[in-house]
C-alpha positions, -999 to +999 in steps of 0.1 A: -572-788+003-551-768+028-552-798+051-537-820+024-510-794+017-500-793+053-497-830+053-475-829+023-452-802+038-415-814+041-404-816+076-368-805+085-343-834+086-323-826+117-301-855+113-291-844+078-284-808+090-263-822+119-244-844+095-237-815+071-225-793+100-202-820+111-189-823+076-183-785+074-167-784+108-145-814+099-136-797+067-125-766+085-105-786+110-090-807+082-081-776+061-068-758+092-046-788+101-034-791+065-027-754+064-007-756+097+011-787+084+021-769+052+033-739+073+052-762+096+071-778+067+073-746+046+057-764+016+075-755-016+090-725+003+057-707+001+053-700+038+088-691+051+109-705+078+097-716+112+118-725+143+126-762+146+130-781+178+167-773+181+160-736+177+133-737+204+155-756+228+184-732+222+169-698+215+194-671+205+183-636+211+207-608+209+224-601+242+248-572+251+284-583+258+294-572+293+328-559+306+337-567+342+364-553+364+388-575+383+366-568+414+335-580+395+320-546+388+302-541+355+322-515+336+301-513+305+285-531+276+287-535+238+253-539+221+229-533+193+200-542+215+208-534+251+197-566+267+211-585+297+193-616+309+183-622+346+169-652+364+134-654+380+149-646+414+163-614+400+128-601+389+104-584+413+072-605+418+053-573+411+064-575+375+052-610+371+018-602+387+014-571+365+024-589+333+000-619+338-029-596+349-025-574+318-012-597+290-024-632+297-049-638+326-051-676+319-013-680+314-011-708+339-041-727+323-034-728+286-008-747+266+004-718+245-029-709+228-058-694+247-088-705+225-113-688+248-095-654+243-092-662+206-130-666+200-137-637+223-120-614+198-151-617+175-174-608+204-155-578+214-150-567+178-187-567+173-189-543+203-162-521+187-136-531+213-105-542+195-082-563+217-056-590+211-057-626+220-020-634+219-007-652+249+026-644+266+039-676+250+028-664+215+044-630+221+076-647+231+076-667+199+072-635+179+099-616+198+123-645+201+122-658+166+112-627+146+083-645+129+071-613+112+105-602+098+110-603+060+138-628+064+113-655+076+085-650+051+077-671+021+061-663-013+025-665-001+032-638+025+032-612-002-005-618-009-026-592+010-042-607+041-022-640+040+009-627+058-008-621+091-025-655+089+008-673+082+026-653+109-001-661+134+001-698+125+038-698+130+034-682+164+008-708+174+030-737+163+061-722+180+041-713+212+030-750+215+067-760+211+078-736+237+052-748+262+063-784+256+100-774+261+099-750+290+081-745+323+058-716+328+084-699+350+110-703+323+087-689+296+081-658+318+118-653+323+125-657+285+097-632+277+109-606+302+145-609+291+134-606+254+107-579+252+114-543+241+105-517+267+114-487+245+142-461+248+167-487+236+161-509+266+155-546+259+146-569+288+135-561+323+170-557+338+179-529+313+144-513+315+146-511+353+180-495+351+170-471+323+138-458+336+143-460+374+180-467+380+172-497+401+177-535+399+149-556+384+143-573+417+138-539+435+109-526+413+079-514+432+043-520+422+039-486+404+072-490+387+064-526+376+030-514+363+046-486+344+070-509+326+043-535+319+021-507+306+048-498+280+044-532+263+011-522+247+028-493+228+063-482+239+060-447+222+024-440+231+028-448+268+064-436+271+069-418+305+094-396+287+073-385+257+038-388+272+040-389+310+002-383+314-007-413+292+020-433+310+003-427+343-031-435+329-018-468+315+000-476+347-033-472+366-051-494+341-025-521+348-030-518+385-068-520+382-063-553+362-041-564+391-070-558+414-093-579+393-067-607+393-064-603+431-028-593+429-034-559+444-058-546+470-080-516+465-063-499+495-029-503+478-044-490+446-056-459+463-022-454+477-004-456+444-027-443+416-021-406+424+017-410+427+040-394+400+060-417+379+092-409+398+116-414+369+153-416+372+159-419+334+192-425+319+200-443+286+231-464+288+257-449+265+293-459+255+304-423+265+291-428+301+304-447+331+339-455+342+370-465+322+356-451+290+389-447+272+399-482+283+366-496+269+373-478+236+407-494+233+393-527+245+366-525+218+392-525+190+410-555+205+377-574+210+365-567+174+397-583+161+394-612+185+357-618+175+367-617+138+393-644+144+369-665+165+337-660+145+319-642+174+295-612+174+307-587+200+274-568+199+249-597+200+265-628+215+263-619+251+300-624+258+314-618+293+348-600+292+367-601+324+394-574+326+423-565+348+410-531+356+402-526+393+372-503+396+386-488+428+420-480+413+402-467+382+380-443+402+410-429+421+429-425+388+400-407+371+395-385+401+432-377+402+433-367+366+401-346+369+412-329+401+447-319+389+437-311+352+410-287+363+435-267+384+462-269+357+437-257+330+430-226+350+467-219+352+470-223+315+442-199+308+458-173+331+492-180+316+480-172+281+454-145+290+449-122+261+470-143+237+466-175+217+487-205+229+496-219+194+531-206+188+564-214+172+593-222+194+604-186+190+571-176+207+555-161+176+519-170+170+513-195+142+493-177+115+461-193+102+464-221+128+427-225+133+419-222+096+443-251+089+430-272+119+393-268+108+401-286+075+408-318+094+373-318+111+343-338+100+323-305+099+345-290+073+346-322+052+307-323+052+306-287+041+330-294+012+309-323+002+278-301+002+292-269-014+324-278-031+360-270-021+370-233-019+334-219-018+326-189+003+296-207+017+319-229+037+335-200+055+301-185+061+287-217+076+318-222+097+313-188+113+276-191+117+266-192+154+244-221+165+232-238+197+256-265+210+268-282+242+305-278+250+328-294+276+341-272+304+357-282+337+326-267+354+304-292+336+287-295+302+274-261+291+246-251+266+259-222+246+258-205+212+290-208+192+302-211+156+323-240+145+353-218+145+346-206+180+341-242+192+374-252+177+392-223+194+375-233+227+387-269+225+423-261+213+430-244+246+426-276+266+455-296+280+452-333+279+465-362+300+472-399+299+476-422+329+481-459+334+488-480+365+498-516+365+509-545+387+547-549+379+547-586+386+516-599+368+514-573+340+477-566+350+467-530+341+448-517+371+438-482+359+436-466+324+427-429+319+432-420+283+421-383+285+401-357+302+366-365+288+358-393+265+326-378+251+343-348+237+379-360+233+380-396+220+418-398+213+435-421+238+467-408+253+478-440+270+484-464+240+472-446+209+492-414+214+530-413+212+550-382+224+586-374+233+593-387+269+620-362+277+642-371+307+618-399+317+638-418+290+671-414+308+668-445+330+674-466+299+707-449+294+717-455+330+704-491+328+728-498+300+757-484+320+749-503+352+744-535+333+779-531+319+795-527+354+792-491+363+777-483+397+752-456+408+781-438+425+803-437+395+810-400+389+811-378+358+817-341+353+789-317+347+807-300+318+798-292+282+800-320+257+796-320+220+788-350+197+799-349+161+782-370+135+777-373+097+743-368+081+738-369+043+775-362+038+775-332+061+793-331+094+770-319+122+774-314+160+751-315+190+758-300+224+731-307+250+723-279+275+711-283+310+676-271+319+690-241+338+716-235+311+743-238+338+773-262+338+786-265+374+818-283+365+813-305+396+819-342+396+785-359+400+774-395+406+752-412+382+725-413+409+727-376+416+729-368+379+697-387+372+680-375+403+686-338+394+681-347+357+714-332+345+715-336+308+753-336+305+756-365+329+731-385+308+749-376+276+783-386+290+769-419+303+756-426+268+791-418+255+804-446+277+780-473+265+772-462+230+740-449+213+730-482+198+733-499+232+709-474+247+684-481+219+689-519+224+683-517+261+651-496+257+638-522+233+647-551+256+627-534+284+596-531+263+597-500+242+583-511+209+581-477+192+608-469+166+638-453+183+663-433+162+699-439+171+708-402+174+727-383+201+695-368+215+680-402+222+695-400+257+672-370+264+641-388+250+638-374+214+619-403+200+581-407+205+568-434+229+535-442+246+525-442+283+516-478+278+550-490+269+569-467+292+549-480+322+556-516+313+593-509+308+596-492+343+578-522+358+609-544+349+629-524+374+606-534+402+601-570+389+637-580+394+646-572+357+618-593+342+596-575+316+560-586+317+536-578+288+508-555+300+475-572+298+440-559+302+418-590+297+421-622+318+394-643+301+363-642+278+333-664+284+302-671+263+267-664+275+266-698+292+298-693+311+320-714+289+356-701+288+365-691+252+398-673+258+423-670+287+453-646+286+487-655+299+511-626+297+544-629+279+576-624+300+613-621+293+644-614+312+653-579+302+682-570+327+698-587+356+683-587+390+712-567+404+709-541+377+672-538+383+676-532+420+704-507+414+681-488+390+654-488+417+680-472+440+687-447+412+649-439+408+646-433+446+673-407+441+646-384+426+631-381+461+662-386+482+690-367+466+692-329+472+676-312+442+659-343+430+631-336+405+606-359+422+607-342+455+574-325+447+558-358+459+566-350+495+534-330+502+514-362+495+509-387+523+526-416+506+561-420+521+551-433+556+567-468+559+572-468+521+598-464+494+590-446+462+610-438+431+603-418+401+615-398+371+602-366+356+604-357+319+598-325+300+606-317+264+626-286+256+597-264+247+575-278+275+551-295+250+552-327+270+553-333+307+559-368+321+562-386+354+570-422+359+565-435+394+574-469+410+565-485+443+568-521+455+532-528+445+522-505+416+540-487+387+523-458+370+530-435+341+516-400+334+517-377+304+503-341+301+503-318+272+484-300+245+466-318+216+491-301+193+528-298+203+527-261+196+503-256+225+522-255+259+534-234+288+563-210+281+585-217+311+599-244+333+583-230+364+548-240+350+555-264+322+580-290+336+568-326+343+571-321+381+543-294+378+521-309+350+523-347+354+537-356+388+507-343+409+484-368+392+506-397+404+507-381+439+470-376+442+463-411+428+487-429+451+476-410+482+439-420+474+448-456+468+467-459+501+438-443+520+413-467+505+410-495+530+390-517+506+421-521+484+446-531+510+476-523+488+510-532+503+535-505+513+571-511+522+606-515+508+615-527+474+627-563+473+665-566+474+682-595+457+698-620+481+732-616+466+735-579+462+766-557+468+754-529+489+788-512+484+775-503+449+756-476+467+787-462+484+789-424+489+826-420+477+836-391+456+862-402+429+882-377+410+866-361+379+864-387+352+879-369+322+863-373+287+872-357+254+849-327+248+844-338+212+833-374+204+826-388+170+797-412+168+778-432+142+759-413+115+722-417+106+709-386+125+676-376+111+661-349+133+670-319+153+679-331+188+657-319+217+671-308+250+653-321+280+647-313+317 
C-alpha cells in the first residue's frame, strides 16, 4: 500500500517553477521599468519634476559672484552659498583618491548605478551595518538638481515611504544621464564643486580656504581626508565642533585609501597621529580688503542685476573693478596709521570732558539719550516694551558681554548699550579716494576706519562742508575769465550785503587767524595761504552764480546754494565728486566720470557689460594748467597750507599740488592732492558735526587730513611693483608762461560793501 502511495506521489515540476520565477522576475522588471518611465515623464504630475537633457547638459548650481581688482586679485564675493568652481588641475589628487576610496570604490567601472553595492545593502542590513549605496554620480544628481526638495516633488511623494523611492528613481535616471553626458573626470569636478563641506563652504576650493587657508591643489593627504570625511555628516565630523570625531573619521578615510592602494601603511603611520592643523576662517563680507568699496559696489550691482535679470548672489558673475590691490593696501594702511595717532590726540584733547558741544563750547545736554533713539537696539526695545517705558531705560543701562572696536584691536568687554554708544561717539572717521585723472579709474577707496563696526561710507555716501578745499573753483572761474595767478587783491575786510525773506543781511568773512594784513596779495599766494578775504574778493569779481556754475561744470553734483559763503565751502559735497573735479585740473581741463567697474562677465566668461567713462570739456587747457600752478603754491609759497607734506619723501623729481580745507568749528578737515599720475581726496571728522577739535593747531585739515595723503603717496612711490610715474605736470604747447610772473601791481581797490543777489538760506561758515 505504501509502495503504491509513493508511486502516486507528485514529483516537483522544475520547469513550471522556473517558468513562474521568470514570470515574477519579468513582472518586477516590467513594473520597475514602468515605474521609472512614469517618474521620467512625471505622469499626471504625480511624481514631480526631473532634469531633462538640456538641464543635464547645462547644470546651474549657485555660484558666488567674484570681485577682482585691476591687478587680478580676488577682492571679495557675493553669495548665498559660498561656492567657486575649479578645474581638475586645481584640485589635489589626494582629494580625488580619498573621495573615490570612501564614497564610490567602483566609480570607474559603473555607469551611474552600482548594482553590486545596491544589493549589498540588504546583506549589510541583515548584519546590522547600515551603509549607503549611492554612487558619486547619484550624489551629484541629488546635490546639483535638488531632487529631494519640495519644489521638485509630486502628489505621490506625500504618501509615506513613496517619497524616498521616487527620489531615488530620479537620482538613478539623472545619474545615467550624467554618465552619458560627461566623462568621469568631469563628474568628479562637478561633484567637488557642488558638495557642501559645512561651515558655509560649498565646493572644494572654498572648503580648502575655509578650513586650512590653502588652495585646493595644495591640500595634503590628511587635509584631503579630513574634508572628504566631512561629507558623511558635516556637523558630526566637523573639526570645529567635534575635533576628536573629525580625526577618527579622517583616519577611517585614510584606512580606506590603504585598501584602495592609494596610501601606503607607512604613510598612514606618519599621518594618523597628527593634529588636524586647522587655519579656520569663514569668509565674511566684513573681512578682506576694500570693504567699504565692496559695500558701495554691492548697491550698484544689485541695480544692474535688476535691470539685466541677473542674480548677484547665485549666478557666478565675474566683476572686474578699477581698484588696484596695491594702491588699496597703501590707502588702508595710511588711514589706519594716521587715524590711530589722531584718535589718541583726540582722547587727550578731550580728557575729562565730553566732545559733543555747541559752537560756544558748552556740552550738548542729553546728547547720548537722543542719539540712542536712532539705534536698532532702542527700536527693538520699543517694539518689545512700548515707547516711554522704564524697562527700556533699564535695559539700555544693563551691562552685558560684547566685542568692541579699538585701535588696539577688537576687545571683549562688558558694557551697557549706553556705554557702547558713548565709546563709539568718541571716534573720528575718515574717507579717502585716489583716482587716475586721465581714465577716471578709481584706484583706492577707503570709506571709513573699520567696516565691521562703522558701515557708513565717507567717500560717496557722506557729504560734508569742504571748507577752503572748495576755493579752487572760485579761482578757476576767475582764471577762465582772463585773470592771472599773479593778479593781486588786498587782504582787507569785505562785507557782502544781501536780501533774505525781505530782510537785509550782511556777511563779512574772517581770516583763520582773525588778522587782516592790508597787503596786496596775488591770487596764487592768497590760495596758497588760504586767505579768506582774497577768495571772497575774487568771487566778487566773477559773481556767486559763476562760482556755482564752474563747480558744477567740473563735476560737483551736490546741490550748491548761491550764497556769499559758497566761496569758503559752505555747501556739503562728497570726497568722490571733489576728487573727480580736481582731476580735471591735471587732465588738461577735461572732466572724466569716476568709474569703479570695467566689465562684468558671466560664469562662462562672456562679457555682459563694459564701462566707458563719460567725459566733457570743463575748462580750457590753459586755465587747467594755471590752476595746477596755483595748487602747487600750497607747497611753494611761503606760508602755504600744504607745506606739511615736506617731511614725506614725495617731492624728489616730482611736482605736487594740494589744497587744505577746514570748516570754522573744525568739524571737517580736508586735503585734496594732485600729482601728474594720481589725484586723491581725504576727509576727516566726527560722525556728528558737534564732535571735533577745539582749535586750529589740532583741528585744521593740514593736521587731520593731509598726513593720510602724505603717507599714502610715500608708500605708493616706494612700491616698486606699481611703477607709478613721477615728474612734472604736462604744460600746454601754447601756454603763456608770463601768466606766472612775479610782478606786484598796486592794490586793486574794491568797495568795502557790495550788494549781491538774494536767496541766502543759511548762516555762512568761515573757513581756513
